[in-house]
C-alpha positions as CSV (number, residue, x, y, z in Angstrom):
1,M,104.6,9.8,451.2
2,Q,101.5,8.7,449.3
3,T,102.3,9.7,445.7
4,L,102.5,7.8,442.5
5,G,105.4,9.4,440.7
6,K,107.6,8.2,437.8
7,K,109.6,5.9,440.0
8,H,106.5,3.8,440.8
9,R,105.4,3.5,437.2
10,L,106.6,0.5,435.1
11,R,107.0,1.8,431.6
12,S,109.9,-0.1,430.1
13,S,108.8,-2.5,427.4
14,Q,111.7,-4.7,428.2
15,A,110.7,-4.9,431.8
16,I,107.1,-5.7,430.9
17,A,108.2,-8.4,428.4
18,R,110.5,-9.9,431.1
19,L,107.6,-10.0,433.6
20,F,105.4,-11.9,431.1
21,D,108.3,-14.3,430.4
22,Q,109.8,-14.9,433.8
23,G,107.4,-13.4,436.4
24,K,105.0,-15.2,438.7
25,S,101.3,-14.5,438.8
26,F,98.2,-14.9,440.9
27,F,94.6,-13.8,440.9
28,K,92.9,-11.6,443.5
29,F,89.4,-10.5,442.3
30,P,89.1,-8.4,440.1
31,L,92.9,-8.3,439.3
32,K,95.4,-10.7,437.9
33,V,98.9,-9.8,439.1
34,R,102.1,-10.6,437.4
35,Y,105.2,-9.8,439.5
36,Q,108.9,-10.4,439.9
37,W,111.3,-9.7,442.7
38,I,114.7,-8.2,441.6
39,D,117.8,-7.7,443.7
40,T,119.4,-4.3,443.2
41,D,122.0,-2.1,444.9
42,S,119.6,0.8,445.5
43,D,116.8,1.6,447.9
44,P,113.7,-0.5,448.0
45,T,111.7,0.2,444.9
46,L,108.1,-0.7,443.8
47,S,106.9,-0.2,440.2
48,C,103.7,-1.2,438.6
49,A,101.8,-1.0,435.3
50,F,98.1,-1.1,435.0
51,V,96.2,-2.8,432.1
52,V,92.5,-2.8,431.2
53,P,91.8,-5.0,428.1
54,K,90.2,-3.2,425.1
55,R,88.4,-6.4,424.4
56,S,86.4,-6.0,427.6
57,F,85.9,-2.2,427.5
58,K,85.5,-0.7,424.1
59,K,85.3,2.9,425.3
60,A,88.5,4.6,426.4
61,V,86.6,6.5,429.1
62,D,85.7,3.2,430.8
63,R,89.3,1.9,430.6
64,N,90.7,5.1,432.0
65,Q,88.2,5.2,434.8
66,I,89.2,1.6,435.9
67,K,92.9,2.5,435.6
68,R,92.3,5.5,437.8
69,H,90.7,3.3,440.5
70,M,93.6,0.8,440.3
71,R,96.3,3.6,440.5
72,E,94.5,5.1,443.5
73,A,94.3,1.8,445.3
74,F,98.0,1.2,444.6
75,R,98.9,4.7,445.8
76,L,97.0,4.4,449.1
77,N,98.2,0.9,450.0
78,K,101.7,0.7,448.8
79,H,103.1,1.5,452.2
80,V,102.2,-2.1,453.3
81,I,104.8,-3.6,451.1
82,L,107.4,-0.7,451.1
83,D,107.6,-1.0,455.0
84,A,108.4,-4.7,454.7
85,M,111.0,-4.4,452.0
86,S,114.7,-4.0,452.8
87,S,117.3,-2.1,450.9
88,G,118.5,-3.8,447.7
89,E,115.0,-5.2,446.8
90,K,112.8,-4.2,443.9
91,I,109.5,-5.5,442.8
92,E,107.9,-5.0,439.4
93,M,104.2,-5.7,438.9
94,I,101.5,-5.6,436.3
95,W,97.9,-5.4,437.4
96,I,95.5,-6.7,434.8
97,Y,91.8,-6.0,435.2
98,A,89.9,-9.2,434.7
99,D,86.2,-8.4,435.2
100,R,83.7,-7.2,432.6
101,R,81.9,-4.7,434.9
102,I,83.1,-1.4,436.3
103,L,83.4,-2.0,440.0
104,P,83.4,0.6,442.8
105,S,86.8,1.9,444.1
106,R,86.4,0.1,447.5
107,V,86.7,-3.2,445.7
108,F,90.1,-2.1,444.2
109,A,91.3,-0.9,447.6
110,K,90.4,-4.2,449.2
111,A,92.1,-6.1,446.4
112,A,95.3,-3.9,446.6
113,L,95.6,-4.5,450.4
114,Q,95.3,-8.3,449.8
115,I,97.8,-8.2,447.0
116,F,100.4,-6.4,449.0
117,S,99.8,-8.6,452.1
118,R,100.3,-11.7,450.0
119,L,103.5,-10.3,448.5
120,V,104.9,-9.4,452.0
121,K,104.0,-12.9,453.3
122,E,105.7,-14.5,450.3
123,K,108.9,-12.4,450.7
124,S,109.1,-13.2,454.4
125,Q,109.1,-17.0,453.8
């Protein structure tokens, strides 16, 4: 199902702090991704937070528009990684927007697909 409910949103400040302290990162234009694989006893879970720096976009309207594009790309492409995950696995991510322009949504969709493909490849190794 292609939804973006509460279980897919990373909201815990402790989890976000842990990601910045212990997580790995890579850059896939226009997004910087910080992530961490976690072993759990439950079903495979994927959660993500989306960040657009206020320093780059002063207007909240612009930041919210970019976050909407990122969330939509995440929602439409998350099946790539969820299909590859086995039970007992969880991945937490933060997507940080790193460009100073507002890009079209197709750029985000392409980046999301590349991000998920890279994570699947890394997990299979």
